N, C-alpha and C positions, 0 to 999 in steps of 0.2 A: 478318212471316212467320217460320216456324221455319227455323233454319239447315239447310243441306244437309249430307250426309255429308262429313266432313273439316273441318267448321267447329267452333267451340266448342260447338255444341249436341250433336253426336253423336260427336265424336272420342274415341277411347279412349286417346290418347297425347298429352296436353296438359301442357305444362310448368307447374309450380306455383311460385308465389312465396310459399309458406307460410313463416312465421317460422322461421328456422334454429335458433332456440332450442329448438324441440321436439326432445326426445330420443327418436328412433324406433328405437333399437337393440333388437335382440331379446335378451331376458334369458335368460341361461344358467341351467339348473336347478342349485340347490344340492344338496349331498349328501343333505339331508333329502328334497328333492323327488324325487331319483333313487330313494330308497328307496320313496317313495310310488308312483312310476311302476312299480316292480317288482311292486306289488300290483294293478295293473290298475284304477286308480280313474278316475273321471270327470275329476278334476283332472289326472291324467296324460294323459288323452286330449286335453283342451283344450290341454295344453302340447305335444303331439306334432304337432298340425295347425297349419298356418300360415294367415294371413288370405288370402294369395294362392291357396292350394289350395282353400279353401272357396268363394271367390267364383267360381272357375273351375268348380267342381263343381255350382253351383246349376243345377238342371235346369229350363229354361223349360217343358217339357212337364208338369212337376209342378204348375204353376199352373193350376188348373181355371178360374180367373176370366179367363184370357187370357195370352198369351205375353209374356214379358219381352223387353225390347230385347236384341239380340244384342251390342251394344257398351255399354261403360260410358257413362252418359249424364250430360251436364252442360248447363247453360242459359246462353245468351248473356245478358249483363247488360242488353242493350238490348231484350230481349223485353218485350212489355207484360204486365201482370198477367194479362189474359185468356189470352194465349198461354202464359204460364207455367203457368197452371192447366190448360189444355188438354194441355200436354205431360205433366204429372204424371198426369192422368187417362188419356190415351191409352196411356201406357207402364205403367200399373198400378203406379205407385210413389208413395210419400208424400212424398218429398223428393229434391232433387238439388243438387249444388254449382253455384254461380253463377260463371261465368268472365268476367272483364273483359279484353277484348283490348287496350284502351289501357294498362292497368296490367300486362298480361302475366302474370296469375295469378288465382287464386281470391280472391273477396272475401267469401264466406260461403255459407250454405245457404238454399234456399227450401223451405219445407214448408207444410203446411196451417195450421199455427199462425200463420205469418206472414200468410197470406191472410185468416184470421179476424181477426187484429189490424188488418189493412188495412181490411176491411169495417167493423169497429167504429169505427175512427178516422174513416173517411169519413162514416158516418152520424152520428157525434157532431158533426161540423162542419156538417151540414145544418141550416138553421134549423128550429126547432120550429114549423112552420106549423100552423094548425088542421087542415089536410088535407095532411100532408107526403107522402102516398102519391099519386102521379100515375100512372094506369094507362098513360099513353103514354110514360113514362120507361123507359130501360133502364140497364144497368150504366154505360155510358159517360156517360149524362146525370147519374147520381148522382155520378160522379167529377168531372164538369165543375162541378157545384154546390159541391163540396167544395174542389177545387183549380182555381183560375181558369186557363183556357187550358191545362189539362193533361188532355186527353181520353184520352191513352194514357200511363199511368204506367209507367215501366220497372221491371222487377223489382229492379234494383239499389237502388231506393229502398224496396223492401218486404222484401227478404231480411234476416233477422235482426230484423225489426220486433217480433217477439214476445219477443226476448231469451231464447229457450228452446232454441235449436238451434245452439250454436257449432260451427264447423267444426273437428273434431278429426282429425288425421291419424295413421295408423300405417303402418309399412312392410309390404309384402307378405310379407316373411320373418318378421314378428312372429307369435308364437303366438296362437291364439284366446283363451288365458287373458289375454294382454296386452290384447286388444280388450275383453274382458269387464271387466277392471279399469278401462279407460278409460270404458266405459259407466257404471260405478258412480261413479268419481271425478268425472267431469265432468257427470253427470246428462244424458247424451245417449242418443238411441235408435239412432244409427248413427255409423260412423266412415268417413272417406275413406281408401281404401287406395292407397298410392303405391308405384310400382316404381322403385327407383333405377337410373339409367343414366348412366354417366360422372359428371359433376358436377351432374346435375339429377335431379329426381324426377318421374315421369310418373304421371298419373291412371290407375289400373288398375280402379277400381270402388268400390262402396259395400258395406260389410258392416254389416248391421242386426242388431238384437236378434232379429228374427224369424228370420233365417237361422241364428243360433246356437241358438235354440229348436228349429228344425227338425232341426238336427244332433243335438242332445241326444235328441230324440224318436226319431230313427232309430237311434241307437247304444245307448240305454239303455231305450227304451220297451217296450211290450208285445210288439210284433212282433219286436224285437231279442231279447227274452227268450225268445221261442218258438224262435228259431233258435239262441240261445246262452244256456243257463241261467245262465252266469256274469254276464251283462249286468245282471241285477237287483241283484247285489251290488256293482256298480261305484260306486254312489252311494246311500249309506244315507239321506241327507237326502231324496232323491226318493221314498222309500217311506213317508215320514211324511205324515200328513194335513194339510190346510190348517188345521184346528183346532189340531193339535199345533204347527204352525209359527207360530201367532199371526196368521194372515192372515184371520181371521174377526172381525167386530165392528168393523171400521174404519168411520169415518164415510163415508157415501155422499153425494156431491154430486148433487142431483137437481132435477128440475122436475116439475110436474104436467102431465097431458095437455093442459090448456087454455092453458098457457104457450106463448109463441111460440118459433119456432126461434131467433130473434134473442136471446131471453132465455137460451136454452140455450147458445148460442155465447158469450154474455157471461159466463155462469157458468164455462164452461171456461177462458176467457181470464183471468178474475179469480183462479181457483184453480189456474191452471197445470196443468190436466189435459187429457186428450185425449178424454174422453167423459163424458156425464152420463146418469144413469138417469132414465127417465120412470116415475114411481110414482103410484099412487093411494093416498090416505090412508084407512085403514080406521077404523071407529068405535073399534077397540081401540088405535089409534095406531100400527099397523104400516104399513110401506111395501110395498105390493104392486107388484112389478116388472111393468110392462106393455110396456116398450120402452127404447130408448136412442138418443141422438144422439151422433155422434162428429165430431171435427175434419174427417175426410176427407169428410164429407157436404157440405162447402162447395163441392166440385167440382160438385155438382148445381145450385148457385146461380150460380156464376161462369161455368160453361160455356155457359149459355143467356143470351142478351142480355136476355131478360125474366125470367130465373130469380131475380133479386134479390127479386121479390115473394114468393117462397117463404119469405123470412125472416119473414114475418108469418103464416105458416100455424100452425095448432095443432101443437104438438110431436108429439103422437101421430099426427095425420093425416100429417105429414111422414114419420114413422118407418114407418108402414104402406106408404106409397107407395114409399119407398126400398126396402123389403124386396121389394115386388112387382117393381120395376124391376130389382133385382139377381137375380131368380130364386130368392129364398130363401123365398118364401111356402110354408108347409107345410100350408095348409088355410084355408078361409074364416074360421073362428072361432078360429084359433090365435093368441093375442095374446101369448104368452110368448116372449121372444127365444130363439133356438136356442142361443146361446152361454152356457150356465149350467152351474155345477158346485155341489157341496154341501160342507158343512164336513168330511164324511168322505172326500171325494175326495182321493187322494194327489197330491202335487206333480207327479210324473212324468205321471200321468194328465191333470192340468190342462195341462201343457206339451204333451202329445200332442194335446189338444183344440184348443189355440191354434194349433199347427202345422197341423193338419188343416183348420182354418177360416180360416187366415191372419189370425187376429184378434190384436189387441194387448192384449186384456184379456178376462176372463170375469167374469160376475157370480156371486156366491155366494148361493145361495138355500136357504131351508128352506120347502118347499112352494112358494108363490109369493112368500114374504116375502123381500125383499132384506136380507141380513145382511153383505154385504161385496163387495169387488171386488178381483181380483188382476190386476195388469198385468205386462207383461214387465219393467218396471223393478223391480218387487217381486221378480221371480225371479232377475234377474242376480246379486245378491250371494250368493244361495243356491247358485249354481253353483260358487262358490269354497270351499264348506264340505264 
């Protein structure tokens, strides 16, 4: 069962046993940075706001896909994999720190990358029978076949399985610039925000790349520019096009419509990415974008006891059904994903689109031809320029 309020699952004030070697002090601005701040730049804005302020200001009502939890959320290490997946899906989040009561502290992060790695490792251990797919089996049966007498695998054995989401802490008093630097330095999508109290540090919440992108969009984007003409001049890099910034022409990891969902997840795991494009190969050798599958789609598979069979669906069929379920279907014959931009799109417009759709990436297209993909991880280093 999920823990009740006041337990490690929902408590917002949980003592952390994070390595004391982490230097969490808030960096003071140098004289050069102070001169930059006087000019009203994005860099100065990121230096003036703290992580604690931003996580408090995140508005649950702004999430059109569902309300966020009112309290910082973490997971009890003894929750099962299915319970952990349900918790992420129910709270509309992609990851959460895992707390071990016996050890008295956090032991890592659980995100959809770990769940994908778990599914792949489980299926790899299943004997390759002539008919490995049994319609009477569910997720628990799959786990039983892979791990003898382990029908309920605790998330403490799965967190960090992907080796792609280390737990990185920052102080609540640290600037957003410091958090962005941690994103870039450690190749992570989110940081754990801690609030010092006496000789300990308490869990205050999670700051994600998405939250930073939303902040930038609200302060420097088109709407901000309409209210304050000086906003557009705050960040010269944001006014450059994706083509100018070299974000077009990157290799796209893709599957074809007839590939299975499992093959798509395997490609993501192998290439350490969070989404793959679904493309149709044209006679001219172009890749026509018709859809995509992301790591977060694993929730549709693990949340349903019979959902694992969707791993063997055609990738395109799975994509269209997910769009319908999410209420994103824009018309019966609309096969092009909503979240696309063009080489001439400016960086700030791209960020605004990602913030508005709560997406972690957008596909760059010329017509319907896929020519690149821009992720939040691509954008974070550019916020410091």
